[in-house]
C-alpha positions as semicolon CSV with decimal commas, in nm:
position;residue;x (nm);y (nm);z (nm)
1;X;12,769;9,550;7,375
2;X;12,925;9,350;7,636
3;X;12,810;9,330;7,998
4;X;13,101;9,545;8,106
5;X;13,025;9,825;7,864
6;X;12,655;9,822;7,944
7;X;12,714;9,858;8,302
8;X;12,967;10,142;8,251
9;X;12,704;10,333;7,997
10;X;12,434;10,267;8,280
11;X;12,645;10,461;8,525
12;X;12,622;10,769;8,314
13;X;12,254;10,798;8,379
14;X;12,029;10,898;8,643
15;X;11,670;10,823;8,617
16;X;11,684;10,743;8,251
17;X;11,855;11,069;8,191
18;X;12,238;11,161;8,089
19;X;12,396;11,309;8,359
20;X;12,690;11,456;8,140
21;X;12,836;11,393;7,790
22;X;13,117;11,187;7,862
23;X;13,461;11,358;7,795
24;X;13,674;11,066;7,759
25;X;13,682;10,963;7,401
26;X;13,675;10,597;7,488
27;X;13,371;10,622;7,724
28;X;13,190;10,867;7,484
29;X;13,226;10,612;7,218
30;X;13,053;10,344;7,415
31;X;12,796;10,585;7,519
32;X;12,737;10,662;7,152
33;X;12,707;10,308;7,031
34;X;12,461;10,267;7,327
35;X;12,262;10,573;7,197
36;X;12,251;10,488;6,825
37;X;12,160;10,126;6,881
38;X;11,896;10,217;7,159
39;X;11,743;10,501;6,960
40;X;11,778;10,432;6,576
41;X;11,691;10,149;6,386
42;X;11,945;10,028;6,136
43;X;11,850;10,074;5,762
44;X;11,578;10,359;5,833
45;X;11,609;10,705;5,739
46;X;11,530;10,987;5,973
47;X;11,478;11,346;5,901
48;X;11,660;11,615;6,111
49;X;11,349;11,684;6,326
50;X;11,305;11,300;6,391
51;X;11,672;11,293;6,529
52;X;11,584;11,606;6,730
53;X;11,306;11,471;6,883
54;X;11,466;11,140;6,984
55;X;11,789;11,281;7,135
56;X;11,640;11,510;7,411
57;X;11,467;11,204;7,574
58;X;11,844;11,130;7,698
59;X;11,982;11,480;7,740
60;X;11,896;11,840;7,656
61;X;12,184;11,927;7,419
62;X;12,055;11,741;7,104
63;X;12,272;11,932;6,890
64;X;12,598;11,830;7,047
65;X;12,465;11,454;7,087
66;X;12,385;11,473;6,698
67;X;12,724;11,614;6,603
68;X;12,900;11,353;6,824
69;X;12,687;11,072;6,652
70;X;12,783;11,206;6,300
71;X;13,142;11,292;6,380
72;X;13,176;10,965;6,521
73;X;13,054;10,777;6,228
74;X;12,709;10,622;6,413
75;X;12,497;10,827;6,204
76;X;12,551;10,944;5,814
77;X;12,393;11,237;5,648
78;X;12,472;11,418;5,322
79;X;12,605;11,752;5,315
80;X;12,269;11,921;5,300
81;X;12,152;11,729;5,622
82;X;11,843;11,626;5,455
83;X;11,827;11,277;5,606
84;X;12,021;11,073;5,894
85;X;12,073;10,700;5,889
86;X;12,245;10,478;6,142
87;X;12,554;10,388;5,994
88;X;12,675;10,083;6,226
């Protein structure tokens, strides 16, 4: 992530917490990249409870964050949702 992107993402946080999920697609994409890279290791499988435990450290709406990460292609999961994996 570039220095500009890092600065733009850091502006979304106050005291380590996300103030609001970005509405603009480009800004949300930068945020999701930051979230995936900082919370989830490449090549490791995560259960849904593990994902749900990590996401509230950033924002209380973990289901919305999880959905954005999956829809955006940052996390993958099978249809049954049994396991999550960082995709990029």
